[in-house]
C-alpha positions as CSV (number, residue, x, y, z in Angstrom):
1,M,-33.3,-149.6,-24.4
2,L,-33.6,-146.0,-25.6
3,H,-31.6,-143.4,-23.8
4,D,-32.2,-139.6,-23.6
5,T,-29.8,-138.3,-26.3
6,I,-27.9,-135.1,-27.0
7,V,-26.7,-134.8,-30.6
8,V,-23.5,-132.9,-31.1
9,L,-23.3,-131.4,-34.6
10,D,-19.6,-131.3,-35.7
11,Y,-18.4,-128.1,-37.4
12,G,-14.8,-129.3,-37.8
13,S,-13.2,-128.6,-34.4
14,Q,-10.5,-131.1,-33.3
15,T,-12.3,-131.2,-29.9
16,S,-15.8,-131.9,-31.2
17,Q,-15.6,-135.5,-30.0
18,L,-14.7,-134.3,-26.5
19,I,-18.1,-132.6,-26.1
20,A,-19.7,-136.0,-26.5
21,R,-17.2,-137.6,-24.2
22,R,-17.9,-135.0,-21.4
23,L,-21.6,-135.6,-21.7
24,R,-21.2,-139.3,-21.4
25,E,-19.0,-138.7,-18.3
26,I,-22.1,-137.3,-16.6
27,G,-24.2,-140.3,-17.7
28,V,-25.9,-138.7,-20.7
29,Y,-25.8,-140.5,-24.0
30,A,-24.4,-138.3,-26.7
31,E,-23.8,-138.9,-30.4
32,L,-21.7,-136.8,-32.9
33,H,-22.9,-136.2,-36.4
34,P,-21.6,-134.0,-39.2
35,W,-23.3,-130.6,-39.3
36,D,-24.9,-131.5,-42.7
37,A,-26.2,-134.9,-41.6
38,P,-29.7,-135.5,-43.0
39,P,-32.6,-135.1,-40.5
40,E,-33.6,-138.7,-40.7
41,R,-30.2,-139.7,-39.4
42,V,-30.4,-137.3,-36.4
43,L,-34.0,-136.9,-35.3
44,R,-35.5,-139.5,-33.1
45,P,-38.1,-139.6,-30.2
46,E,-35.4,-139.8,-27.5
47,L,-33.5,-136.7,-28.7
48,R,-33.5,-134.0,-26.0
49,G,-31.2,-131.3,-27.3
50,F,-28.4,-130.2,-29.6
51,V,-24.9,-128.9,-29.1
52,L,-23.2,-127.1,-32.0
53,S,-19.4,-127.5,-31.9
54,G,-16.6,-125.1,-32.6
55,G,-14.9,-125.0,-36.0
56,P,-12.3,-123.2,-38.1
57,N,-14.6,-121.1,-40.3
58,S,-16.1,-117.7,-40.0
59,V,-19.8,-117.6,-40.3
60,Y,-19.8,-114.7,-42.7
61,E,-17.5,-116.2,-45.2
62,P,-18.9,-117.6,-48.4
63,G,-19.5,-121.4,-48.2
64,A,-19.2,-121.5,-44.4
65,P,-21.1,-124.3,-42.7
66,T,-24.7,-123.4,-41.9
67,L,-27.3,-124.4,-39.3
68,P,-29.7,-127.1,-40.5
69,G,-33.3,-126.0,-40.4
70,Y,-34.4,-129.0,-38.4
71,V,-32.4,-127.8,-35.3
72,L,-34.5,-124.8,-34.6
73,D,-37.7,-126.3,-36.1
74,S,-37.4,-129.1,-33.5
75,G,-38.0,-126.7,-30.6
76,L,-35.4,-128.5,-28.6
77,P,-32.8,-126.7,-26.5
78,V,-29.6,-125.8,-28.3
79,L,-26.1,-124.9,-26.9
80,G,-23.7,-123.3,-29.4
81,I,-20.0,-123.5,-28.6
82,C,-17.6,-121.0,-30.2
83,Y,-18.4,-121.2,-33.9
84,G,-21.7,-122.7,-32.8
85,M,-22.6,-119.6,-30.8
86,Q,-21.6,-117.4,-33.7
87,L,-23.7,-119.5,-36.1
88,L,-26.8,-119.1,-33.8
89,T,-26.2,-115.4,-33.8
90,H,-25.7,-115.2,-37.6
91,T,-28.7,-117.4,-38.4
92,L,-31.1,-115.5,-36.0
93,G,-30.2,-112.0,-37.2
94,G,-27.5,-111.0,-34.8
95,R,-24.1,-109.6,-35.9
96,V,-20.7,-111.4,-35.9
97,G,-17.5,-109.7,-36.7
98,A,-13.7,-110.1,-36.5
99,A,-12.5,-109.4,-33.0
100,R,-10.0,-106.5,-32.6
101,E,-7.8,-108.9,-30.6
102,R,-8.0,-112.6,-31.1
103,E,-8.4,-114.6,-28.0
104,Y,-6.5,-117.9,-27.8
105,G,-5.8,-119.6,-24.5
106,P,-6.9,-119.0,-20.9
107,A,-9.3,-116.2,-20.0
108,V,-11.3,-115.1,-16.9
109,L,-15.1,-115.2,-17.5
110,Y,-17.5,-113.1,-15.4
111,T,-21.0,-114.5,-15.3
112,S,-24.3,-112.7,-14.9
113,G,-28.0,-113.4,-15.3
114,D,-30.4,-115.8,-13.6
115,T,-29.9,-118.9,-15.8
116,P,-29.7,-122.6,-15.2
117,L,-26.5,-122.7,-17.3
118,W,-24.5,-121.2,-14.4
119,A,-26.3,-123.2,-11.6
120,G,-24.0,-124.2,-8.8
121,L,-21.0,-122.4,-10.4
122,P,-18.9,-119.5,-9.2
123,A,-19.5,-116.0,-10.7
124,R,-15.9,-115.9,-11.9
125,L,-14.7,-118.8,-14.1
126,N,-11.4,-119.7,-15.7
127,V,-12.1,-120.8,-19.3
128,W,-10.3,-121.6,-22.5
129,M,-10.8,-119.4,-25.5
130,S,-9.9,-120.1,-29.2
131,H,-11.6,-117.6,-31.5
132,G,-10.9,-114.8,-33.9
133,D,-14.5,-113.6,-34.3
134,R,-16.9,-112.3,-31.7
135,I,-20.6,-111.4,-31.2
136,E,-21.0,-107.7,-32.0
137,E,-24.8,-107.8,-31.4
138,P,-26.8,-110.7,-30.1
139,P,-30.0,-111.7,-31.9
140,R,-33.4,-110.3,-30.8
141,G,-34.6,-112.0,-27.7
142,F,-31.1,-112.9,-26.4
143,E,-29.5,-111.5,-23.3
144,P,-25.7,-111.5,-22.5
145,L,-24.7,-113.9,-19.7
146,S,-21.0,-113.2,-19.4
147,Y,-18.0,-111.3,-20.6
148,T,-14.2,-111.4,-20.6
149,A,-11.6,-108.6,-20.9
150,N,-11.6,-109.0,-24.7
151,T,-15.1,-110.4,-25.4
152,P,-18.1,-108.3,-24.3
153,V,-20.6,-111.1,-25.1
154,A,-18.9,-114.4,-24.0
155,A,-22.3,-116.2,-23.4
156,M,-25.9,-115.4,-24.2
157,A,-29.3,-117.0,-23.9
158,D,-32.9,-116.8,-25.2
159,S,-34.4,-118.6,-22.2
160,D,-37.9,-118.7,-23.7
161,R,-36.7,-120.8,-26.5
162,A,-33.9,-122.6,-24.6
163,L,-31.2,-121.3,-27.0
164,Y,-27.8,-120.8,-25.4
165,G,-24.4,-119.7,-26.8
166,I,-20.9,-119.7,-25.2
167,Q,-17.8,-118.4,-26.8
168,F,-15.4,-120.5,-24.8
169,H,-14.7,-124.3,-24.9
170,P,-16.2,-126.2,-21.9
171,E,-15.1,-129.6,-23.3
172,V,-11.4,-129.1,-22.7
173,S,-9.6,-129.7,-19.4
174,H,-8.4,-126.1,-19.4
175,T,-12.0,-125.0,-18.5
176,P,-12.2,-126.5,-15.0
177,H,-16.0,-126.0,-14.6
178,G,-16.7,-127.0,-18.2
179,T,-18.2,-130.3,-17.3
180,G,-20.5,-128.6,-14.9
181,I,-21.8,-126.2,-17.6
182,L,-22.5,-129.2,-20.0
183,A,-24.2,-131.0,-17.1
184,N,-26.4,-128.0,-16.4
185,F,-27.4,-127.9,-20.1
186,A,-28.0,-131.6,-20.4
187,L,-29.7,-132.3,-17.0
188,R,-31.4,-129.0,-16.1
189,I,-32.2,-127.5,-19.5
190,C,-32.7,-130.6,-21.6
191,G,-34.1,-132.7,-18.8
192,C,-32.0,-135.8,-19.7
193,N,-31.7,-138.8,-17.4
194,S,-28.2,-139.9,-16.6
195,D,-28.5,-143.6,-17.3
196,W,-25.5,-144.1,-19.6
197,T,-23.3,-146.4,-17.5
198,S,-20.6,-149.0,-18.1
199,D,-23.0,-151.8,-17.2
200,V,-25.6,-150.5,-19.7
201,L,-22.9,-150.0,-22.3
202,I,-21.6,-153.5,-21.9
203,G,-25.0,-155.1,-22.3
204,E,-25.9,-153.1,-25.3
205,T,-22.5,-153.7,-27.0
206,I,-22.9,-157.4,-26.5
207,D,-26.4,-157.3,-28.0
208,R,-25.0,-155.4,-31.1
209,I,-22.2,-157.9,-31.5
210,R,-24.6,-160.8,-31.4
211,E,-26.9,-159.0,-33.9
212,Q,-24.0,-158.4,-36.3
213,V,-22.2,-161.7,-36.0
214,G,-25.2,-164.0,-35.7
215,D,-23.9,-167.6,-35.5
216,G,-20.6,-166.7,-37.3
217,R,-17.1,-166.9,-36.1
218,V,-14.8,-163.9,-35.4
219,L,-11.1,-163.4,-35.7
220,L,-9.6,-160.8,-33.4
221,G,-6.1,-159.4,-33.7
222,L,-5.0,-159.5,-30.1
223,S,-2.1,-157.2,-29.3
224,G,-2.3,-157.3,-25.5
225,G,-3.2,-153.6,-25.2
226,V,-6.3,-152.4,-23.4
227,D,-8.4,-151.8,-26.5
228,S,-8.0,-155.3,-28.1
229,S,-8.2,-156.9,-24.6
230,V,-11.5,-155.3,-23.9
231,V,-12.8,-156.3,-27.3
232,A,-11.7,-159.8,-26.6
233,A,-13.6,-159.9,-23.3
234,L,-16.7,-158.4,-24.9
235,L,-16.6,-160.8,-27.8
236,H,-15.9,-163.8,-25.5
237,R,-18.9,-162.9,-23.4
238,A,-21.1,-162.4,-26.5
239,I,-20.2,-165.4,-28.7
240,G,-18.0,-167.6,-26.5
241,D,-15.8,-170.1,-28.3
242,R,-16.8,-168.7,-31.7
243,L,-14.1,-166.1,-31.0
244,I,-10.7,-167.0,-32.2
245,C,-8.0,-164.6,-31.1
246,V,-4.9,-164.4,-33.4
247,F,-1.8,-162.9,-32.0
248,I,0.5,-161.9,-34.8
249,N,4.1,-161.2,-33.7
250,H,5.1,-158.7,-36.3
251,G,8.5,-158.2,-34.8
252,L,7.7,-154.7,-33.7
253,L,6.7,-155.3,-30.1
254,R,8.3,-154.0,-26.9
255,Q,10.7,-156.1,-24.9
256,G,9.1,-159.3,-23.5
257,E,5.6,-158.4,-24.9
258,A,5.0,-161.5,-27.1
259,E,5.6,-163.8,-24.2
260,Q,3.4,-161.8,-21.9
261,V,0.4,-161.8,-24.3
262,V,0.5,-165.6,-24.6
263,E,0.8,-166.1,-20.8
264,T,-2.1,-163.7,-20.1
265,F,-4.7,-164.6,-22.7
266,Q,-4.0,-168.3,-23.4
267,R,-3.1,-169.7,-20.0
268,S,-4.8,-167.3,-17.6
269,M,-8.0,-166.3,-19.4
270,G,-8.5,-169.5,-21.5
271,L,-9.2,-167.8,-24.8
272,N,-8.8,-169.6,-28.1
273,L,-5.4,-168.1,-29.1
274,V,-3.5,-168.7,-32.3
275,T,0.0,-167.3,-32.3
276,V,1.8,-166.5,-35.5
277,D,5.4,-165.4,-35.7
278,A,5.5,-163.2,-38.9
279,S,8.3,-161.0,-37.8
280,N,10.5,-161.9,-40.8
281,A,7.8,-161.1,-43.3
282,F,7.1,-157.7,-41.7
283,L,10.7,-156.6,-41.4
284,D,11.4,-157.7,-45.0
285,A,8.5,-155.6,-46.2
286,L,9.7,-152.6,-44.3
287,A,13.3,-152.8,-45.5
288,G,14.4,-149.4,-46.9
289,V,11.1,-147.7,-46.0
290,T,11.4,-144.4,-44.1
291,N,8.1,-142.6,-44.7
292,P,5.8,-143.1,-41.7
293,E,2.6,-143.2,-43.8
294,D,4.2,-145.8,-46.1
295,K,5.1,-147.8,-43.0
296,R,1.5,-147.7,-41.8
297,T,0.1,-148.8,-45.1
298,I,2.6,-151.7,-45.5
299,I,1.9,-152.9,-42.0
300,G,-1.8,-152.5,-42.3
301,E,-2.0,-154.5,-45.6
302,L,0.4,-157.2,-44.4
303,F,-1.5,-157.5,-41.2
304,V,-4.7,-158.2,-43.0
305,R,-3.1,-160.5,-45.5
306,T,-1.6,-162.5,-42.6
307,F,-5.0,-162.7,-41.0
308,E,-6.5,-163.8,-44.3
309,A,-4.0,-166.6,-44.5
310,Q,-4.8,-167.6,-40.9
311,A,-8.5,-167.4,-41.6
312,R,-8.1,-169.9,-44.5
313,R,-6.2,-172.2,-42.3
314,I,-8.8,-171.9,-39.4
315,A,-11.7,-172.1,-41.8
316,A,-10.5,-175.5,-42.9
317,E,-10.9,-176.7,-39.3
318,F,-13.8,-174.6,-38.0
319,G,-15.7,-173.4,-41.1
320,E,-15.9,-169.9,-42.8
321,I,-14.5,-166.9,-41.0
322,R,-16.5,-163.8,-42.1
323,F,-15.6,-161.2,-39.4
324,L,-12.4,-159.4,-38.2
325,A,-12.6,-157.6,-34.9
326,Q,-10.5,-154.6,-34.1
327,G,-9.9,-152.3,-31.1
328,T,-10.5,-149.1,-33.0
329,I,-11.4,-146.2,-30.7
330,Y,-12.5,-142.6,-31.3
331,P,-9.1,-140.9,-31.2
332,D,-8.0,-143.3,-34.0
333,V,-10.9,-142.2,-36.1
334,I,-10.4,-138.5,-35.3
335,E,-6.7,-138.3,-36.2
336,S,-7.4,-140.3,-39.4
337,A,-10.1,-137.7,-40.3
338,A,-12.6,-140.3,-41.4
339,P,-14.9,-139.4,-44.3
340,D,-17.8,-138.7,-42.0
341,R,-16.1,-135.6,-40.7
342,P,-16.1,-133.2,-43.8
343,G,-13.6,-130.5,-43.6
344,A,-11.4,-132.2,-41.0
345,H,-7.7,-132.5,-41.7
346,R,-6.0,-135.9,-41.6
347,I,-3.3,-135.7,-38.9
348,K,-2.0,-139.2,-39.5
349,S,-3.6,-142.4,-40.6
350,H,-4.0,-145.3,-38.3
351,H,-3.3,-148.8,-39.6
352,N,-6.7,-150.0,-38.4
353,V,-8.6,-147.1,-39.7
354,A,-7.1,-145.7,-42.9
355,G,-4.4,-148.2,-43.7
356,L,-6.6,-151.3,-44.4
357,P,-6.7,-152.5,-48.0
358,E,-9.9,-151.9,-49.8
359,D,-10.2,-155.4,-51.1
360,M,-9.9,-157.2,-47.8
361,T,-12.4,-160.1,-47.4
362,F,-13.5,-159.5,-43.8
363,E,-16.5,-157.6,-42.4
364,L,-15.2,-155.5,-39.5
365,V,-16.5,-155.7,-36.0
366,E,-15.4,-152.6,-34.0
367,P,-17.3,-152.5,-30.7
368,L,-15.2,-149.6,-29.3
369,R,-15.2,-147.3,-32.4
370,N,-17.3,-144.6,-30.7
371,L,-15.6,-144.8,-27.3
372,F,-12.7,-142.8,-25.7
373,K,-9.9,-144.5,-23.9
374,D,-11.3,-143.7,-20.4
375,E,-14.6,-145.3,-21.4
376,V,-12.7,-148.4,-22.6
377,R,-10.8,-148.7,-19.3
378,R,-14.0,-148.4,-17.3
379,I,-15.6,-151.2,-19.4
380,G,-12.5,-153.3,-18.8
381,E,-12.7,-152.9,-15.1
382,A,-16.4,-153.7,-15.1
383,L,-15.6,-156.9,-17.1
384,G,-13.1,-157.9,-14.5
385,L,-10.0,-157.7,-16.6
386,P,-6.7,-157.6,-14.6
387,E,-5.5,-154.2,-13.6
388,E,-2.2,-154.6,-15.5
389,I,-4.2,-155.0,-18.7
390,V,-6.7,-152.3,-18.1
391,W,-4.1,-149.8,-17.3
392,R,-1.4,-150.9,-19.8
393,Q,-0.1,-147.9,-21.6
394,P,-1.2,-147.3,-25.2
395,F,0.9,-148.8,-27.9
396,P,0.3,-148.0,-31.6
397,G,-0.9,-150.8,-33.9
398,P,2.2,-150.4,-36.2
399,G,4.3,-150.9,-33.0
400,L,7.9,-149.8,-32.8
401,A,7.9,-149.1,-36.6
402,V,6.6,-145.6,-35.8
403,R,8.9,-145.1,-32.9
404,C,11.9,-146.2,-34.9
405,L,12.2,-143.1,-37.1
406,G,13.9,-143.8,-40.4
407,E,14.5,-147.3,-41.7
408,V,13.4,-150.2,-39.5
409,T,16.1,-152.8,-39.1
410,R,16.5,-155.6,-36.6
411,E,19.5,-153.9,-35.1
412,R,17.8,-150.6,-34.6
413,L,14.7,-152.3,-33.2
414,E,16.8,-154.1,-30.5
415,R,18.4,-150.8,-29.7
416,L,15.0,-149.1,-29.3
417,R,13.6,-152.0,-27.2
418,A,16.5,-151.8,-24.8
419,A,16.2,-148.1,-24.4
420,D,12.4,-148.2,-24.0
421,A,12.7,-150.9,-21.3
422,I,15.2,-148.9,-19.3
423,F,12.9,-145.9,-19.4
424,T,9.6,-147.6,-18.5
425,D,11.3,-149.8,-15.8
426,A,12.6,-146.6,-14.1
427,L,9.2,-145.1,-14.2
428,R,7.6,-148.2,-12.8
429,R,10.1,-148.4,-9.9
430,A,9.3,-144.7,-9.2
431,G,5.6,-145.4,-9.2
432,M,5.1,-143.1,-12.1
433,L,3.9,-145.4,-14.9
434,R,0.2,-144.8,-14.0
435,G,-1.3,-141.5,-13.1
436,D,1.9,-139.5,-13.4
437,T,2.3,-140.5,-17.0
438,A,-0.5,-141.5,-19.3
439,Q,1.9,-142.6,-22.0
440,A,5.7,-142.9,-21.8
441,F,8.1,-144.4,-24.3
442,A,11.4,-144.1,-26.1
443,V,11.9,-143.0,-29.7
444,L,15.0,-143.9,-31.8
445,L,16.0,-141.0,-34.1
446,P,18.0,-141.4,-37.3
447,V,20.3,-138.6,-36.0
448,T,23.9,-139.3,-35.3
449,S,26.2,-137.1,-33.3
450,V,29.7,-137.1,-31.9
451,G,30.3,-138.3,-28.4
452,V,33.2,-139.3,-26.1
453,M,33.1,-142.6,-24.4
454,G,36.2,-144.1,-22.6
455,D,38.3,-141.3,-24.1
456,A,37.4,-142.5,-27.6
457,R,35.3,-140.6,-30.2
458,T,31.9,-142.1,-30.9
459,Y,29.4,-141.3,-33.7
460,A,26.1,-142.9,-32.7
461,E,22.3,-142.4,-32.7
462,T,20.0,-140.4,-30.5
463,V,17.2,-141.6,-28.2
464,A,14.3,-139.3,-27.4
465,L,12.2,-139.9,-24.3
466,R,8.6,-139.0,-24.5
467,A,6.2,-138.9,-21.5
468,V,2.8,-137.1,-21.4
469,V,-0.1,-136.5,-19.0
470,T,-3.6,-136.5,-20.4
471,D,-7.1,-137.7,-19.5
472,D,-8.5,-137.9,-23.0
473,F,-5.5,-138.3,-25.4
474,M,-7.0,-135.6,-27.6
475,T,-4.8,-133.0,-25.9
476,A,-1.7,-133.8,-23.8
477,D,1.1,-132.0,-21.9
478,W,4.6,-133.2,-21.4
479,A,5.2,-134.8,-18.0
480,R,7.5,-132.9,-15.6
481,L,9.6,-135.9,-14.7
482,P,12.2,-135.5,-11.9
483,Y,15.6,-134.5,-13.2
484,D,17.3,-137.2,-11.1
485,L,15.1,-139.9,-12.9
486,L,15.9,-138.5,-16.3
487,A,19.6,-138.4,-15.4
488,E,19.5,-142.0,-14.2
489,V,17.7,-143.2,-17.4
490,S,20.1,-141.2,-19.7
491,T,23.1,-142.7,-18.0
492,Q,21.8,-146.3,-18.2
493,I,20.9,-145.9,-21.9
494,V,24.2,-144.6,-23.1
495,N,26.1,-147.1,-21.0
496,Q,24.0,-150.2,-21.7
497,V,22.6,-149.7,-25.2
498,P,25.2,-150.1,-28.0
499,G,24.9,-147.5,-30.8
500,V,23.4,-144.7,-28.6
501,N,25.5,-141.8,-27.3
502,R,22.9,-139.1,-26.7
503,V,19.5,-138.9,-24.9
504,V,17.0,-136.0,-25.2
505,Y,13.6,-135.4,-23.6
506,D,10.6,-134.2,-25.6
507,V,9.0,-131.1,-23.9
508,T,6.2,-130.5,-26.6
509,S,2.5,-130.6,-25.8
510,K,-0.3,-131.9,-28.0
511,P,-1.1,-129.8,-29.9
512,P,1.0,-128.6,-31.7
513,A,2.7,-132.0,-31.7
514,T,1.1,-135.5,-31.6
515,I,1.9,-137.9,-28.8
516,E,3.6,-140.3,-31.1
517,W,6.5,-139.0,-33.2
518,E,5.2,-140.7,-36.4
């Protein structure tokens, strides 16, 4: 089935993927491609329009990314966002210059003009700006559609050619009516049908799995998190018993998690599940390692090597295993700055994106690679997975190794597990583990400080508590938890967890921080 499609050309913004996500939210299929993608990769009969993303460059700098000729030659509608708007202006003969005052953060936008872009929206909009350049003179044929206190041309249009530009970012949650603006562009201006739904996505994903796998068998590393669980359900529906789930206990799981995974997937869902206790091997390999990227690489390689050993054992019983399935999703790819995003900066590598060894023998099956977390959850619900799985909080592939800062030892892991369980149990009892917090966990810091316990001097480690609210995991804000809850958790941790005498709460948003500490 072909879907009306909007192509988002990526000019390097960290929120480029969010544009595609917002379009999918309204039921319009969207793909993201690098700005210099060849036309044969982008153009197709079902294409209905282009969105040009923001980016870190200035259009007038030497070597700045340019507008591919096929975009305007196609005659399709175009929406330029931030850098994309400036690029349209520069390409079509307008003038872009450095703003006298840079505009970063919230702004009030005053709209004007009879345009479908503003259909159904108020004349005064709160928007999110992030730019140092501005439009000094729009190209011939364009009319201004809005302004802010610092930006005289904050939106513009050439209605005859369906070319639009907006200086602000409609894709971020800080622009409350942003999804409405993108919907107006996709549905009213491009004429797209909104037929991109969970049921459609499930059917097409299953078809792709069957096409890739054929009559082969697939190994899936099952962690019990929502991503790998949805992959398991999709694969089970696609290929049945030819899916073999392998649960590797690397010794870096949360309290009681290993037992819960076996109970849920082997006994309740009836999946083929092989359990492997490799905790000693992983902890031995991590001995003395403190650099987080080294941890990821070590865990990623040993993870695959362990799988290869299991594949050889299983192959002796069932035949050759060619495929390895993973729950890789879009945010993993974004933060690892995959090679198909030229100019993007690697924030951190993910063990299932950038940490896999180059000589591994498996062909990867990654059904969720182009999906955001909320899309994955909707698919999980549509597949009938239990709520406690669909809404389980995210957990990094390297597990507690990247929440145990410094060297990973058995003693420090037990310390971290106990503190984490106290924190999450308190949130669960308060009804704040879903909705109020998108992700909440404890971090053990290699920072010791003096304390007093029972009139005696202590010199022990510090636990940091981290809780965030977000709907996309691309940006996040720290959760404003009640002081009484934090006080209760702090008291329990220092009283019940040996080796900890200080608890702190992380009040940093993403950006500038990431959600995980490592």
